[in-house]
Structure formats: structure tokens, C-alpha cells
C-alpha positions in Angstrom: 150.1 151.0 155.9 152.0 148.2 154.5 149.6 145.9 156.3 146.8 147.2 154.9 148.4 147.0 151.6 149.5 143.5 151.8 145.6 142.7 153.2 144.2 144.5 150.2 146.6 142.5 147.6 145.7 139.4 149.4 141.9 140.2 148.9 142.4 141.6 145.2 144.4 138.4 144.6 141.9 136.0 146.3 139.2 137.7 144.3 141.0 137.6 141.1 141.7 133.6 141.9 137.9 133.5 142.3 137.2 135.5 139.0 139.4 133.0 137.2 137.9 129.8 138.6 134.4 131.2 138.0 135.6 132.2 134.3 137.1 128.7 133.8 133.8 127.2 135.3 131.7 129.4 133.0 133.8 128.3 129.8 133.3 124.6 130.9 129.6 125.1 131.3 129.2 126.9 128.0 131.2 124.3 126.5 128.9 121.5 128.2 125.7 123.6 127.1 127.0 123.9 123.4 127.4 120.0 123.2 124.0 119.6 124.8 122.4 121.9 122.3 124.2 120.3 119.5 123.2 116.9 120.6 119.6 118.2 120.7 119.6 119.7 117.4 120.8 116.5 116.1 117.8 114.5 117.8 115.2 117.2 116.4 116.9 116.9 112.9 116.2 112.9 113.1 112.9 113.2 114.4 111.7 115.6 111.6 113.6 113.4 109.2 111.5 110.2 110.7 108.2 112.5 110.7 108.9 113.1 107.2 109.5 109.5 106.2 106.4 108.6 108.1 104.1 110.9 106.2 105.6 109.6 102.8 104.9 106.1 103.8 101.4 106.6 105.1 100.5 108.4 101.9 102.1 105.4 99.9 100.2 102.9 101.9 96.7 105.3 101.6 97.3 105.3 97.9 98.0 101.5 97.8 94.9 101.0 99.8 92.7 103.2 97.5 94.3 101.4 94.4 93.5 98.2 96.1 89.9 99.1 96.8 89.2 100.5 93.3 91.1 97.4 91.6 88.7 95.0 93.4 85.7 97.3 92.0 86.8 97.8 88.4 87.4 93.7 88.5 83.9 93.2 89.3 82.7 95.7 87.0 84.8 93.8 83.9 82.7 90.8 84.2 79.7 93.2 83.4 81.5 94.7 80.7 82.3 91.4 79.3 78.4 90.3 79.5 77.9 93.6 77.4 80.5 92.8 74.8 78.8 89.3 74.5 75.2 90.7 74.4 76.4 93.2 71.7 77.9 90.3 69.3 74.8 88.2 69.9 72.3 90.9 69.4 73.2 92.9 66.3 70.5 95.3 65.6 70.2 97.1 69.0 72.2 100.4 68.9 71.2 101.3 72.3 73.3 98.4 73.7 76.0 99.1 71.8 75.9 103.0 73.0 75.5 101.6 76.5 78.7 99.4 76.1 80.7 102.0 74.6 79.6 104.7 77.4 80.6 102.0 80.1 83.9 101.4 78.5 84.6 105.1 78.7 83.9 105.1 82.2 86.4 102.3 82.9 89.0 103.5 80.6 88.9 107.2 82.4 89.6 105.1 85.8 92.4 103.5 84.1 91.1 100.6 82.7 93.1 99.5 79.2 92.4 96.2 77.3 95.7 94.0 76.8 96.4 93.8 73.2 96.9 90.5 72.0 96.3 90.5 68.2 99.9 89.7 66.5 101.8 89.8 69.6 104.2 87.4 71.0 102.8 85.5 74.2 103.9 87.3 77.3 103.1 85.5 80.4 102.9 88.6 82.5 99.9 89.6 80.5 98.6 86.3 79.2 97.5 83.1 80.2 97.7 80.3 77.6 94.8 78.1 77.6 96.1 75.7 74.7 99.0 75.4 72.2 97.9 75.1 68.7 99.5 75.0 65.1 101.0 78.2 64.2 103.9 80.3 64.8 105.9 79.8 67.6 104.6 81.8 70.8 102.8 84.1 68.7 99.0 84.6 69.8 96.9 82.6 67.4 93.6 83.5 68.9 92.1 85.5 72.1 89.6 83.6 74.1 88.8 86.0 76.8 90.2 89.8 76.6 92.7 90.8 79.7 92.8 94.2 81.0 95.2 96.5 82.9 94.3 98.7 85.8 96.5 101.8 86.1 99.4 100.0 84.3 99.1 96.7 86.6 97.7 93.3 85.2 94.1 93.0 86.6 93.2 89.9 84.5 95.5 88.3 82.1 94.0 87.7 78.6 93.4 84.1 77.9 94.9 83.1 74.4 95.7 80.1 72.3 99.4 80.2 71.5 101.1 78.7 68.4 103.2 75.8 69.2 105.6 76.2 66.2 107.2 73.4 63.6 107.2 70.0 64.7 
């Protein structure tokens, strides 16, 4: 009976050791899987952030491309508007022409076009192009030769002006 008991004890001990090894192996595998899961979660977060940044960049580039196309068209239309302005100055008794000019300006203005104000202003090289220096207050706009325009806050065409040179 003692022999049977020793065999059973040895068998139980052997199985207990196997269970302990299996438990250690399971704990080690669980830790490895947990680390792999954390690494994959981090990679997923980075991929999602990269995708979000890509979407934002594409949106900005698309807006810039659309603005650029609109800017080019508006620039061409401003030459037509300038011709309408000159026609209105030379043909005084034509109310229809003035009405067309005003409607045309309303359309341009609704698209983001603004006229650069130069009257009684100091010369700003970002918005104005000095055509000549004439007697007058230093760096003050004396006369506007050709109007300038902003498109959505950016200078589309600088105003051509005569600038005061100050005292000699």
C-alpha cells in the first residue's frame, strides 16, 4: 500500500509540477500577448492620427486650390470691371451702364472682392504699388492711378498710387 501511495504521490507531484510550469508559461504568454496588444493599440492610434492629419491637409489643399482658381477668374473679371468704370466716367448720361457696373460689383463683392482704400492713407507696400513720388506729405497717398483689390483678405492686385515725397 505504501508503494501505491508513493506512486500516487509521485504522480500527483509530477502533475503539480506540470501545472505550475503550465501556469508560468500561461502567465508569460499572457504578458507577451498584453504587450503585443498594447503595441498594436499604439500603432492603431498613430494610424488614426495620421489619417486625421491627412484628411485635414487634403481639405486645406483643396480649399487653396479652389481659392486659387477663383482668384484667377476674379483677376480676369476685374479688368472687365475696370473697363466698365472707365466707360461710366466717360459716358455720363447712361444710367443702364451704371446699373450694370453696380450689379457686377455686387457679384464680385459677394465673392470676397474688396477695393483697397487709398484716400488719406499712408503708403503700404503690401497693398500699394508706388508709381511715382510727388510733392506732398511724406509717405501719404496723393493720388490713386489705378484701384487695387483684395480677394478674401489677400491682395489680388495692388493699387497703383502716387506717393508724397515730403519736404526737400
